[in-house]
N, C-alpha and C positions, 0 to 999 in steps of 0.2 A: 600564567593563569590570569584570566580577565577578572576585573572587579566590577562591582555594581555601578561605579561611576562610568565605566566604559559603556555599559549597557544604556545608561541614562543619556549619555552623549549620543549614542547610536540612535536612540529614539528621537532626539531633536533633529537628527539628519534625515532619518527615513520617514518619520511621521507624516510630513506633508505629501509624500508620494504614495502612501499606503491607502488601501481600501479597508474600511472598518470591518472586522470579523468578530463581533461580540459573541460571547458564550450563549449557547442555546440549550435550554433544558429539554430532555426528551422523556416524557412519562412512559411511553411505550418501551423504549430501550431500557429504561430504568427498571421496569417490572421484569423484563427478561434477565437483567443482570443481577437483580436482587439488591439494588442500591441506587440512589439518585445519580443520574448520568447527565453531564453537561458536555455538549459538543463544541469544540473550537474549530470553526469551519474555514481553515486556511485554504481549502480548495476553491474558495471564492475570492482569494487574494489576487491581485494583479499577476498575470502570467499563469494563474491557475495553481500556484503553490506558494509556500513560505519563502522560496529561494530569493525573491527580490529583496528581502530584508538584508540579508548578509551581503549580497552582491552590491547593492546600492551603498551600504555603509562603507565598504572598502573603496569602491570606485569614486564616490563623491569626495574622497579625501586626496585623490591624485591631482597632480598639477593639470591645469586646463589643457585639453588637446592631446594628452598622453593616451595612445591607443591601448586597448586591452585585448586579451586573448584567453580562451578557455577551451577545455575539452570536456564534452558531456554528451549523454544520449538523450537528454530531454529537459528536465526542470531547471537545472543549473544553467543550461544553455540559454533558456528563455529569460531567466532572471538577469544574467549578465548582459544579454542583448538589450533588454529594456533599460537597465541601469545606464548602459553606455549611451543610448539615445537620449535619455533624460538629462544626462550631463554633457551632451554635445561632443561625443568622441566616437571614434571608430572601434568596432568590435569585430574580431575574427573568431569564429567558433568552429572547432573541429568536432565532427560527429561521426559515429561509425557508419560504414557503408549500409548496414542493415537497420539503421535508425528508422523509427516509425515516421511515415510521410507527414502526418499531421504535426508532429513535433518539429520536423525540419522546416516545414512551411511556416509554422508559427514563429520559429526563431528568426527566419528571414523577414517575416512581417514586422518584427520588433526592431528591424534595422541592421541586423548583423550580416556579415559576409560568411556564409556557411560553406565549409569545405568538408566533403565526405571522404573519409580516409580511415583505414584501419578496420579490423573486424570486431574489436572489443573496445570498451571505454578506456582501459589501461593504455592501449595504443594511441588513442586520440589525445589523451593527457600528455603522453611523451611527445607527440607531434606539436601540441600546443606550447609546451615548455621550450622546445627547440625553436619554434617560430618566434616566441617572445624574445629569446636571446638574440636571434639573428636580426630581428626587425626593430629592436628597441621598444617593444611593447611590454606591458605589465601582465603577467600571468595571474589570473584570478582563480584560486583553488576553491573547490566545492565546500570544504570544511576545515582544512588545515591552515587556519589563519585567525589570529585574535580578533580582527575586525569583522570577519565573517561570523564568528561565534557570537560576538557582541550584538551584531545585527539580528541574528536569530533569537537572541535573548530578549529582544523587545516583546516577543510573545509572552514570556514569563511575567514581565511587568503588567501587561494587559490582563493576564489571568489573575494576578495578585489583586488587582483593583476590581475586577468584575465578579470574581467567585464569592460564594457565601462564606461567612466567618467560620463555619464548621467544615470547610473543604478538607477532605482527607488525603486525596492523592491526585496527581497529574500523571497521565500515562502518555508516553511519547514514543513514536517510531524511532528506531536507530538504524542508520546506514553507516556513514563514516563517523557519526557522533557529534557533528557540529551543532545540530538542532537541540539535542538534549543537553549538551554542555552549556549552551547559552541559557536555556530555560531553567535548568537546575541551579545555575549560579544566581540568576535573578530571584528565584523563589527562596533560596537559602538565606538571602539577605533581606527579604521583604515579608515572607511568610514561612518562617523557620519551622513551624509545626507541620507543614504540608510535605508529604512524601512525594518523591518522584520515581517512577518506575519506567524503565525502557523496555521496548518490545522489538525483537528481531524475528525475521523469518527463520524457521528451523533449519532451512537449507543454506543460510548465510549468517550464522551466529558467530561472527568474528569478535564482537565485543565481549560476549559471554565467555568465549574461549580465552580471550586475552585477560579478562579478570581472573579466571580460574588459574591461568598460568603465571600471573603476576607480571606480565610483559606483553608487548604488542605481538599478537599471533597473526600470521598471514595464512588464510585457508588455501588449500590446494585448488579448490574449485567451489563455486557457489551454484545452487540450483533452487530457484524460486521464481514464481511468476511476478513477485513484487520487485520489479526491476529498479525501482527508486531506492531500495535499500539493499540491493544485491552487491555489497562491498566485501572484498576479501579480507580487509583489515581496517581497523581504526588507525589513528596516528597517535604519537606520544602525547601531543597536546590534548586531544579529545579524551584519550584514556585517563589522563591526569584529572580532568574535570569530572569524569564519570566516577572515578574512585573517590573524589572529594565530596561530591554532592548528590550522587544518585543512590537510591536505597536498594534497588534490585533491578536486574535485567532478566526478562523471561523470553520465551520463544513461543511462536504459534505455527501450526501446520498450514499447508495449502488449503485443506478442507475448512479449517477454522476461519481462515482469512476469507475464503469464498462465501461462507455463510454470513459473515459480518458485512461483506460488500453487498450481498443480496438484501439483507435487512435494511441497510442504509438506503438502498434504492426504493424498497417497498414502503418503509415506515417513516424515513426522514426525507424522502425525495431528494437524496443527495447522490450525485454522480461522483464517486470517489475511486481513485486508482487503488490497486492492491496495497501498495505501501501505505496509503492513507487510511486503510481500514484495519491495520494490524492492532492499533491501540484499542479499538472497540472490541476486536476479536479476543484479546487477552482478558478484557473485563467480562465479556459474555461467557467465556469458558472458565471463569473462576480462577484465573491464574494470578490475579492481583488481590492480595488479602485485604480484608476489611469490609465493612458495610456502609461506611460513610460516603458522602458525595464524592464523585470522581469526575475529573475532566478527561475526555478522550480527544486527543489532538488528531484531527483529520487533515493530514499534512499536504495533500495535493489531489487534484482531480484530472490530471492530464493523461487520460487513457484513450488509446486508439479505439475508435468505434468497432472495428473488426475484432479486436481483442475483447472488448466489452461484451460482445455477443457470446464469445466462448466462455468468458468469466461468469456470465449469467447462467449458462447451461451447467457449468461446473458447480456454481453455487446451489442451483436447484437440485442437482444430484446429491451434493454434500448434505443438503437440508432434508433429504428424503422425499423430495417432491417428484422425482422421476423413478420409475421402476421398469427395468429391462429384464424380461423373462424369456427363457427358451422352453418351448412346450412341444413335446413330441405327440403327434396325432396319428391315428390310423388313416391311411391314404385311401379314403373312400368319400363319395359325395355326401355333403351335409356336415362333416366333422368340423370344418372351419366355421360354418354358420352356427353350429352348436356352441363352439368356444366363444364366439363373439356374443351370442345370446347370454351365456353364463356371465361374461364380463359385464354386459349391460345390466344384468340383474343385481350385480354388486354395486351399481351406481358409479362405475369407473369411466373416466374419459380416456379414450384411446388416442394416443399421439401418432403412432405408426404401427404398421403391420408388415412383416416380411415373411413370405411363404416360400420355403426352399424344398424342392424335390431332388435336385441334383447338386453334386459337389459337397454332400454331407455324408458322414459315416453312419448310415442308418440302414436297417433292413429295407428291402424293396417295397414292403407294404406299409412303410411308415413315412411321414413327412414332418418337417420341422417348421415351427412358427416362432419368429422373434417378435415379441409384443412389447411395445413401450407404452406404459400407462402413467397417468398423472395421479399421484398420491399426495396425502396431506403432510405426513411426517414419517419417521422411521417405524413407529408402531403400526401405522396403517399399512406400510409395506409388508410387514410380517403377517398381518391379518389377511391381506390379499393372497399371499402365497399359500397360507393354510386353507383358505376357502377354496382355492382352485384345486389343491391336492385332495381336499375332502370331496370335491365334485368328481374325482376320479382321474384328474389329469396328471401326467408326468411333467413336473415343473422343476426347472433349474434356474436359480437366481444368477443372472449375468452381471447386473450392476444395480 
């Protein structure tokens, strides 16, 4: 178990290389959550996430010139790469064959020798460990090390100093548990009255399962778009810290995460990856008890632009901003024009229209229209469907 002194020493090491990420209050998000919200924008940190903190704290203590190696799909890879460059040493990073190109190129740009191998992160970690043993390098784990945890804990010291005296809770994403372990330890010794709540993706809730079982549990599989926290299990070290210092661990769905990510884009002008949005998602969905001020840790912003497009569409759908309808019409001239006229009279914006006469299971005198409309919220979606049905149309809600 790390101590407050470990985190304070870590701050002395990493402080000079960090970019400040002071807390930012958000009145808009606070109104939606029903409590004051302060954002901790670690997506603005060097390498685009908090990972530089733990990686640098470990690597800076190694003997000069000792090479390092890591296995990662993204954020940890970039943190290790930059920390190695800043301390004048060689870094070899194993990344999966399907790793996002922007993350691969960023890791190379930070000075690492990137080796693409393996289909999943677990395989890259095994390769990294074998390489470290064979080459005399030091393996840098993403969370299973006291120095990594202490480095991440420097965020807790910053929150303790910057947050208001009446701060109620700090909400933190959980993957392997290194981040929340460090933050919770720091707050337990500096702001003992502040609660710490962890958030996992519902499809990768290994820490929640481990707490319920009373031991480290390894999930058979994980399924979440939040790849930064898609871990099959915590470790004994992080689970011990969570048991000692964390008040609760909750989960959020893909739809809840998408809505939070979209709100951050629209209201906070923050480009955050899915893993970085789960803390806010839990607050917006009322999964964190209380009404006092809350800090939401936005842990990273390294999202592939191609994925971001999909995430925005997913978030708009989850927020009730898209409406996809299947409408059956009589196949005669003027019926499609009549439908579009009705839609226009309802003040709706049409995003797409697909008109199908063949390849559908309909009588010969019928045709199918798939209509994608822009709506304001879930209630508006229901109003549109009722209005079209009242106008005499056969309407099926597709999505």
